[in-house]
C-alpha positions in Angstrom: 0.3 0.0 0.1 1.8 3.8 -1.0 2.4 5.4 1.7 0.9 9.5 1.5 3.3 12.5 2.4 0.9 13.8 4.6 -2.4 13.1 6.4 -4.1 15.9 5.1 -8.0 17.2 5.7 -9.1 15.7 2.1 -7.6 11.9 3.3 -9.3 12.4 6.7 -12.8 13.0 5.2 -12.2 10.0 2.6 -11.7 7.9 5.5 -14.5 9.2 7.8 -16.8 8.6 4.3 -16.1 4.9 4.1 -16.4 4.3 7.3 -19.8 6.1 7.3 -20.7 4.1 4.8 -19.7 0.9 6.5 -17.0 -0.1 4.6 -14.1 -1.7 5.7 -10.7 1.3 6.3 -7.3 0.3 5.8 -4.9 2.9 4.7 -1.3 3.7 5.3 -0.3 6.7 7.4 2.7 9.0 6.9 6.3 8.4 8.5 5.2 5.2 9.8 2.0 3.2 10.5 -1.9 2.7 9.1 -5.2 2.4 9.9 -7.2 -1.0 10.0 -11.0 -0.9 10.5 -13.3 -3.7 9.9 -16.6 -2.4 10.2 -18.6 0.4 12.3 -17.2 -0.4 15.8 -17.5 1.6 19.5 -13.7 1.5 20.0 -10.2 2.0 18.8 -6.9 0.4 19.7 -3.8 3.0 19.7 -0.4 2.3 19.3 1.8 5.6 18.7 5.7 4.6 17.7 8.5 6.6 19.7 10.4 9.1 18.1 13.1 9.1 20.1 14.0 6.1 21.2 13.9 2.4 20.3 10.6 0.6 20.7 11.1 -2.9 19.2 8.5 -5.5 18.8 5.3 -3.4 20.7 3.7 -2.4 17.7 3.0 -6.1 17.1 0.9 -5.9 20.0 -2.4 -4.2 18.6 -2.1 -5.9 15.1 -4.3 -8.8 16.0 -7.7 -6.1 16.5 -10.9 -5.1 14.5 -10.2 -1.7 15.0 -6.4 -0.5 15.3 -4.3 2.6 14.3 -0.6 2.2 14.3 0.6 5.7 14.0 4.2 8.1 14.3 4.5 9.2 17.8 6.3 12.5 16.6 5.4 15.9 17.2 5.3 16.6 13.0 2.3 14.1 13.1 0.3 14.8 16.2 -2.3 16.9 15.0 -3.5 14.8 11.7 -3.6 12.0 14.1 -5.2 13.5 16.9 -7.6 15.0 14.3 -8.4 11.7 12.5 -8.9 9.8 16.0 -11.6 12.7 16.7 -13.5 12.6 13.6 -13.7 8.6 14.1 -14.5 9.0 17.4 -17.0 11.3 16.6 -18.7 9.4 13.9 -18.7 5.8 15.8 -20.4 7.8 19.5 -22.9 9.3 17.1 -23.6 5.5 16.0 -22.9 3.7 19.2 -24.0 6.7 22.0 -20.7 6.7 23.0 -16.5 5.2 21.8 -13.5 3.9 23.8 -10.2 4.3 22.5 -7.7 1.9 24.2 -3.6 3.4 23.8 -0.9 0.6 24.8 2.7 1.6 24.9 5.9 -0.4 26.7 7.1 0.5 30.0 11.0 0.0 30.7 12.3 -3.2 31.5 12.7 -6.2 29.7 13.8 -9.6 29.5 17.5 -11.0 30.2 18.8 -13.9 28.1 18.5 -17.0 29.8 15.7 -15.3 32.3 12.0 -16.2 32.3 9.7 -13.8 31.4 7.9 -12.2 34.6 4.8 -10.0 32.8 3.2 -7.0 33.7 0.6 -4.8 32.9 -0.7 -1.6 34.1 -4.6 -0.2 33.2 -4.4 3.7 33.3 -7.5 5.4 33.6 -9.1 8.8 34.9 -11.1 7.5 37.9 -14.2 7.8 35.3 -16.8 5.3 37.6 -18.8 4.8 34.5 -15.4 3.1 33.2 -14.8 0.8 36.3 -17.0 -2.7 34.6 -14.2 -1.9 31.4 -11.2 -1.8 33.4 -12.2 -4.7 36.1 -13.1 -6.8 32.7 -9.2 -5.7 31.1 -7.5 -6.6 34.9 -9.4 -9.9 35.0 -8.8 -11.0 31.4 -4.7 -10.2 31.9 -4.5 -11.9 35.8 -6.1 -15.0 33.8 -3.2 -14.9 30.8 0.0 -16.7 31.5 3.6 -16.6 30.2 5.8 -19.4 30.9 3.4 -20.6 33.7 4.0 -17.4 35.4 1.0 -15.3 36.4 1.5 -11.8 35.6 1.6 -8.5 37.5 -1.2 -6.8 37.0 -2.8 -3.2 38.4 -4.5 0.1 37.6 -3.3 3.6 38.1 -5.3 6.5 38.1 -3.9 9.6 36.5 -5.4 12.9 35.1 -2.8 12.3 31.8 -3.1 9.5 29.6 -0.1 9.1 27.2 3.1 7.3 26.6 6.4 8.3 28.4 7.5 11.6 26.6 4.3 12.0 24.3 1.0 14.4 24.5 -2.2 12.8 25.3 -3.8 10.8 21.9 -6.9 13.7 22.5 -7.0 16.3 25.4 -10.3 16.0 27.9 -12.0 18.6 25.6 -11.7 16.7 22.9 -13.2 13.6 24.7 -15.8 15.4 25.6 -16.5 16.9 22.1 -16.0 13.2 20.6 -18.1 11.8 23.1 -15.3 9.2 23.7 -13.3 7.9 26.7 -9.8 7.1 27.0 -7.3 4.2 28.7 -3.9 3.2 28.7 -2.4 0.0 28.6 1.1 -0.2 29.9 3.0 -3.3 29.1 5.9 -4.6 30.7 8.2 -5.7 27.2 9.2 -8.6 28.5 9.7 -10.0 24.6 12.6 -8.3 24.4 16.3 -7.8 26.5 16.3 -4.6 28.5 18.9 -3.0 26.2 16.4 -3.2 23.5 18.7 -5.0 21.4 17.1 -8.6 21.2 13.3 -9.4 20.3 12.1 -12.9 21.4 9.6 -13.6 18.7 7.8 -16.7 20.6 7.1 -14.0 23.8 6.0 -11.1 21.5 3.5 -13.7 19.8 2.5 -14.7 23.3 1.9 -11.0 24.9 0.2 -9.7 21.4 -2.3 -12.8 22.1 -3.2 -11.6 25.4 -3.2 -8.0 24.8 -5.6 -8.8 22.1 -7.8 -11.0 24.5 -7.9 -8.2 27.2 -8.4 -5.4 24.7 -11.3 -7.5 23.2 -12.6 -8.2 26.4 -12.6 -4.7 27.8 -14.6 -3.5 24.5 -17.2 -6.1 24.7 -17.7 -4.7 28.8 -17.8 -1.3 27.5 -19.8 -2.0 24.7 -22.6 -3.7 27.1 -22.6 -1.1 29.6 -22.4 2.2 27.6 -23.2 2.1 24.4 -26.4 0.8 22.4 -24.7 -2.1 20.8 -25.4 -6.0 22.3 -22.7 -8.4 21.2 -23.5 -12.1 22.7 -19.5 -12.7 23.3 -16.2 -10.4 22.9 -15.6 -13.0 20.1 -17.8 -11.2 18.0 -16.1 -7.6 18.1 -12.9 -9.6 16.6 -11.3 -9.3 13.4 -13.3 -10.6 10.3 -11.2 -9.3 7.5 -8.3 -10.8 7.0 -5.0 -9.5 5.4 -3.5 -11.1 1.7 -0.6 -12.5 4.3 -2.8 -15.0 5.6 -4.1 -16.6 2.3 -0.5 -16.8 1.2 1.1 -18.0 4.7 -2.5 -20.7 4.3 -1.8 -21.8 0.7 1.7 -22.2 0.7 1.6 -24.5 4.0 -1.2 -26.5 2.4 0.8 -26.8 -0.6 3.8 -28.5 1.3 1.0 -30.6 3.4 -0.4 -31.6 0.2 3.0 -33.2 -1.4 3.3 -35.9 0.7 0.9 -38.2 2.8 2.6 -39.7 5.7 0.6 -43.0 6.5 0.3 -43.8 2.7 4.0 -43.7 2.8 4.6 -46.0 6.4 2.1 -48.7 4.7 4.1 -51.3 3.3 3.5 -52.3 -0.3 4.2 -56.2 0.7 2.0 -56.6 3.4 1.1 -60.0 2.0 4.3 -61.6 1.0 5.7 -60.5 4.6 2.9 -62.6 6.0 3.7 -65.9 4.6 7.1 -65.7 5.2 6.5 -64.9 8.6 4.4 -67.9 8.8 6.8 -70.2 6.9 9.6 -69.4 9.9 6.6 -70.5 12.4 6.1 -67.0 13.4 9.8 -66.4 14.5 11.9 -64.7 12.5 10.8 -60.8 11.9 8.9 -59.7 8.7 11.1 -57.3 6.3 8.6 -54.9 4.8 9.3 -52.5 1.6 7.7 -48.8 1.2 7.2 -46.5 -1.7 9.7 -44.3 -2.8 9.6 -41.0 -1.4 8.1 -38.8 -3.9 9.7 -35.5 -2.5 12.9 -34.4 -0.9 12.5 -33.8 2.6 15.5 -31.6 3.0 14.3 -29.6 0.4 10.2 -29.1 1.2 11.7 -27.9 4.6 13.9 -25.1 2.9 10.6 -24.1 1.4 8.7 -24.8 4.8 10.8 -22.5 6.8 10.8 -19.9 4.1 7.2 -19.4 5.1 6.8 -16.2 8.1 3.5 -17.1 10.0 4.2 -13.7 11.8 3.2 -11.3 8.8 -0.1 -12.8 9.6 -1.7 -10.3 11.6 -4.3 -12.4 13.5 -2.8 -14.1 16.5 -5.3 -16.5 16.7 -4.4 -17.3 13.3 -0.8 -17.2 13.1 -0.5 -19.4 16.2 -2.5 -22.2 14.1 -0.2 -21.7 11.1 2.9 -21.6 13.7 2.0 -24.9 15.2 1.0 -26.6 11.0 4.3 -25.4 10.3 6.4 -27.2 13.0 4.1 -30.4 12.3 4.9 -30.4 8.9 8.6 -30.3 9.8 8.4 -33.4 11.7 6.2 -34.9 9.5 9.1 -34.4 6.9 11.5 -35.7 9.6 9.4 -38.6 9.7 9.5 -39.4 6.0 13.4 -39.3 6.2 13.8 -42.0 9.2 11.5 -44.4 7.6 13.1 -47.8 8.7 15.5 -45.9 10.8 16.2 -46.3 14.9 15.3 -42.4 14.7 11.9 -43.0 13.7 10.0 -44.3 16.6 11.1 -41.0 18.5 10.1 -39.0 15.6 6.5 -40.7 15.8 6.2 -40.1 19.6 6.7 -36.2 19.0 3.7 -36.0 16.6 1.2 -38.4 17.4 2.3 -39.1 21.5 2.8 -42.1 23.5 0.3 -44.0 25.4 -0.8 -42.7 28.9 -1.4 -44.8 31.9 -5.4 -44.5 31.9 -5.2 -45.3 28.1 -3.6 -48.3 28.8 -5.9 -49.0 31.6 -8.6 -48.8 29.4 -7.4 -50.9 26.7 -6.4 -53.7 28.9 -10.0 -53.7 31.1 -11.4 -54.0 27.5 -9.4 -56.8 26.3 -10.0 -58.4 30.0 -13.7 -58.1 30.0 -14.5 -59.4 26.2 -13.8 -62.4 25.3 -12.7 -63.3 21.8 -15.6 -64.1 19.6 -14.6 -67.0 17.5 -17.5 -67.4 15.5 -17.6 -67.2 11.8 -18.2 -63.7 10.3 -19.5 -64.4 7.3 -20.9 -63.7 4.6 -18.0 -60.9 2.9 -18.2 -58.3 0.3 -15.1 -57.9 -1.6 -13.2 -55.1 -2.3 -15.0 -54.4 -5.6 -18.4 -54.8 -4.0 -17.4 -52.3 -1.1 -16.4 -49.9 -3.5 -19.6 -49.8 -5.4 -21.2 -49.2 -1.8 -19.5 -46.7 -0.7 -19.6 -45.0 -4.6 -23.5 -45.1 -4.1 -23.3 -43.4 -0.3 -21.0 -40.4 -2.1 -23.6 -39.8 -4.6 -26.1 -39.7 -2.2 -24.1 -37.0 -0.6 -23.7 -35.1 -3.8 -27.2 -34.9 -4.1 -26.9 -32.3 -1.2 -23.3 -31.2 -1.7 -22.4 -30.8 -5.5 -18.4 -32.4 -5.8 -18.5 -34.3 -2.6 -15.7 -36.8 -2.1 -13.7 -38.9 -4.3 -14.9 -42.3 -5.7 -13.2 -45.0 -4.4 -10.3 -47.1 -6.0 -9.1 -50.6 -4.9 -5.0 -50.8 -4.8 -2.7 -53.3 -5.0 0.1 -52.0 -3.0 -2.3 -51.8 0.3 -3.7 -55.4 -0.1 -6.6 -55.8 2.8 -6.6 -52.5 4.0 -8.9 -49.1 3.6 -7.1 -45.7 3.4 -8.4 -42.3 2.8 -6.1 -39.7 1.7 -6.8 -36.1 0.6 -10.6 -37.1 0.5 -10.1 -40.0 -1.9 -11.0 -43.5 -0.4 -8.4 -46.5 -1.4 -9.4 -50.3 -0.9 -6.8 -53.0 -0.7 -7.4 -55.6 -3.6 -7.3 -58.5 -0.9 -9.8 -56.5 1.2 -12.8 -58.8 2.6 -15.0 -56.9 4.7 -17.8 -58.3 7.1 -21.4 -57.7 5.5 -22.2 -56.6 9.0 -19.2 -54.5 9.1 -20.0 -52.8 5.7 -22.0 -50.2 6.9 -19.9 -49.1 9.8 -16.8 -48.8 8.0 -18.7 -46.6 5.2 -19.5 -44.3 8.1 -16.1 -44.3 9.1 -14.5 -43.7 6.1 -17.1 -41.4 4.3 -19.3 -39.9 6.9 -16.4 -38.9 8.7 -13.2 -38.4 7.0 -14.4 -37.2 3.6 -17.5 -35.5 5.3 -14.8 -33.3 7.2 -12.2 -33.1 3.9 -15.5 -31.5 1.9 -16.3 -29.0 4.7 -12.9 -28.0 5.1 -12.5 -27.7 1.5 -15.0 -24.7 1.6 -13.5 -22.6 4.9 -11.4 -20.1 3.6 -8.7 -21.5 4.7 -6.8 -24.8 3.0 -5.3 -26.1 6.1 -8.8 -27.4 7.1 -9.0 -29.9 4.5 -6.0 -31.3 4.6 -5.7 -30.9 8.7 -4.7 -28.6 11.3 -2.1 -29.5 13.8 -2.8 -32.6 16.2 -6.1 -33.2 14.2 -5.6 -37.5 13.8 -7.1 -37.9 17.2 -10.7 -36.5 17.4 -11.2 -37.5 13.3 -10.3 -41.1 14.5 -12.5 -41.0 17.7 -15.7 -39.3 15.8 -15.0 -42.1 12.9 -15.2 -45.3 15.5 -18.1 -43.1 17.3 -20.1 -43.0 14.3 -19.8 -47.1 13.6 -21.3 -46.9 16.9 -24.5 -44.3 16.3 -25.0 -46.8 13.1 -25.2 -50.1 15.4 -21.9 -51.2 14.3 -19.4 -51.1 16.9 -19.2 -55.2 17.7 -16.9 -56.5 20.5 -14.3 -57.9 17.5 -13.7 -54.1 16.5 -13.4 -52.7 20.2 -10.9 -55.3 20.9 -8.9 -54.5 18.0 -8.8 -50.9 19.0 -7.9 -51.8 22.5 -5.0 -54.4 21.5 -3.4 -51.7 19.0 -2.9 -49.2 22.1 -1.4 -52.4 24.1 0.3 -53.2 20.8 2.1 -49.8 20.7 2.6 -49.3 24.5 4.6 -52.7 24.5 6.4 -51.8 21.5 7.5 -48.1 23.2 8.7 -50.4 25.9 11.3 -52.0 23.9 9.2 -55.1 22.5 10.3 -56.2 18.9 7.7 -57.2 16.5 7.8 -61.0 17.2 7.1 -60.3 20.6 4.4 -58.1 20.0 2.8 -60.9 17.6 2.8 -63.1 20.6 1.3 -61.1 23.1 -1.5 -60.3 20.8 -2.1 -63.9 20.1 -1.9 -64.6 24.3 -4.9 -62.2 23.8 -7.1 -64.9 21.7 -6.2 -63.3 18.3 -6.1 -65.1 15.4 -2.7 -65.2 13.5 -3.7 -62.8 10.6 -5.1 -60.1 13.2 -2.6 -59.7 15.6 0.1 -59.7 12.2 -1.7 -57.2 10.8 -1.9 -55.4 14.7 1.9 -55.5 14.9 2.3 -54.7 11.1 0.8 -51.1 11.9 2.5 -50.7 15.0 6.0 -51.3 14.0 5.6 -49.7 10.4 8.1 -47.5 9.5 10.4 -48.4 13.0 7.5 -47.9 15.2 4.2 -46.1 14.2 2.0 -44.8 18.0 -0.7 -43.3 15.6 -2.8 -46.2 16.0 -3.3 -45.6 20.0 -5.4 -42.4 18.8 -8.6 -44.6 17.6 -9.4 -45.5 21.1 -7.6 -42.1 22.7 -9.5 -40.8 20.5 -12.9 -42.2 21.2 -12.5 -41.6 25.0 -11.9 -38.2 24.5 -14.5 -37.2 22.2 -17.2 -39.0 25.0 -16.3 -36.6 27.5 -16.3 -34.0 25.2 -20.1 -34.9 24.2 -20.6 -35.3 27.8 -19.6 -31.7 28.9 -22.0 -30.3 26.0 -19.9 -30.0 23.4 -22.0 -29.5 20.1 -21.9 -32.6 17.8 -22.3 -30.6 14.5 -19.0 -28.5 15.2 -16.9 -31.5 15.4 -17.1 -31.6 11.5 -16.5 -28.4 10.6 -13.1 -29.4 9.2 -10.3 -31.8 9.7 -9.4 -30.0 13.4 -8.5 -31.1 17.1 -10.5 -30.8 20.4 -7.7 -28.6 21.4 -9.1 -26.1 18.3 -12.8 -25.6 20.2 -12.0 -22.7 21.6 -10.4 -20.7 18.2 -13.1 -22.4 16.3 -15.9 -21.0 18.2 -14.1 -17.4 18.4 -13.0 -17.5 14.2 -17.5 -18.9 13.8 -18.3 -16.0 16.1 -16.2 -13.6 14.1 -17.5 -14.7 10.9 -14.2 -15.5 9.8 -15.2 -19.5 9.4 -18.5 -20.9 8.1 -20.7 -23.9 9.7 -20.2 -27.1 8.5 -22.0 -27.5 4.9 -22.7 -31.0 5.1 -23.4 -33.6 8.4 -23.2 -37.6 8.5 -26.2 -38.9 6.6 -26.7 -41.1 9.3 -28.0 -38.6 11.8 -31.1 -38.9 10.0 -31.6 -42.3 11.0 -34.0 -42.5 14.3 -31.7 -45.4 16.2 -29.5 -42.9 15.6 -30.7 -40.3 17.3 -31.3 -42.2 20.3 -28.0 -43.4 20.4 -26.6 -39.8 19.9 -29.1 -38.5 23.3 -27.1 -41.4 25.2 -23.8 -40.2 24.5 -24.9 -36.5 25.4 -26.2 -38.1 29.0 -22.6 -39.4 29.4 -21.3 -42.7 28.3 -17.9 -44.7 29.0 -16.1 -46.7 26.6 -17.5 -50.0 28.1 -21.0 -48.6 28.0 -20.7 -48.2 24.0 -19.7 -52.5 23.8 -22.4 -53.2 25.9 -25.3 -51.5 24.4 -24.6 -52.4 21.1 -24.0 -55.9 22.1 -27.6 -56.3 24.0 -29.1 -54.9 20.7 
């Protein structure tokens, strides 16, 4: 955006006219700074850059708001900036009945390298009783924050003159009265830099920025509810809706890298049947050798491209945090690809997917102990081609209400007997034989969950919602297994397999080899082929801990549902339960759209009955008992 030479009356009039018409305003200011206002709002957060001292990092504290002014603090710009603010305040005060300005500046101090940061904030006010609820809300919001697990020191101070050190007040008392506006100050200890301002700590800048944005938004919410005619239901509704172009650039570049490879496909052996035959010939005593697909990418080159992406260009702290976490996750996934078949693979898998928690292991062992193996014949079966035909019919049903939904399934020789969804496509192993009684449950697992969330994610403004937000796998697999239960297809055998995967992952983490894992599964009553398949999934690549996520995700989602989580929200895209507060925020800010399509199984009466039971609260063992009794 071209920077004007000066901010004259004509430019101010143009800005105010756009705002009066309800249009968004994004305007560069002379010397330094810019004005960003999403829409008509009864507030403005301000930062003035000191002209007589270095103040690195502080300007980043205010960029996440919906109504923000960053301007030079030089005396030559004082009058024009003050006129601009007064005109905006006057207009918005006429619309809403009142207007609030919060000016942010840094105090003295900083954080020495190697020392833990000790955050501190001071809310500066004139003692106006009508602003007491707003001041209290800001103090409360700041006090609830943590940086490095340390609670901040938060206080307030009454002053007649509110301005950063060495500057005149943005608006004097007379100007505030004319505009129908109020002014508060927020002084922030600059823990995000060294005391001499020679070194900035980017991670701390991001953390402080997010806390300042949340606190000011909550303060604006309280002010809006107590002093204006507007009645927002939540402070998130006052957040930023418009996003800068950098958001879409960072999102698309991260998504482009994520779409270049598929970890699950790469670590799935291409010769499982041959390996099983050799393992059986050795009387199950010689560890099988697996072969994998050639890597379609150079992980090192992709990492170079990955870390050339700069999420800090994203002004929205919420989105910047998500993008940074995805960047780290992609880096770990690329390392995992490089380490396939090596001792370094397992530590990388633990970083990505975690280890088995004692509570999860206890649930898995309880299931295996109390659910006896069912040795009855499980036929009749459907072939891979027949399963694909049934899945295709399901996809066509979705396309009647959601054109372009899904990709028709494909039979693959290099998967053999498994099912796999990748980038919205369903692959079925050529040797797959699916029990007829399990067909509906598996279709709802793959199509009703994985394809539905992929489709909903693809229509969001950000591509990462379709390829997967960081750490999304647990919720995805838990949601898919819950779908099996809701459709009446989560039988004892299936639950025992999910429990066995957890036990096998734990054994592998404790040093058990393939043969030892296989034997322990046989002791739990699993058939040779089933025990081999579970052990293969767990030991593939060098030790993949992902398979513990199915049971972990299921227990987690049952807990969330019992605590009142709305089921529909979970299908908005490929997200994690840790993202739910962020999703709520982005939905309220109208940055995200609600899910476009929901699983078709929700239309069934029996499913609704089971779903009501889940909302009332069920344990994993309850699912099997209720399913078995039907």
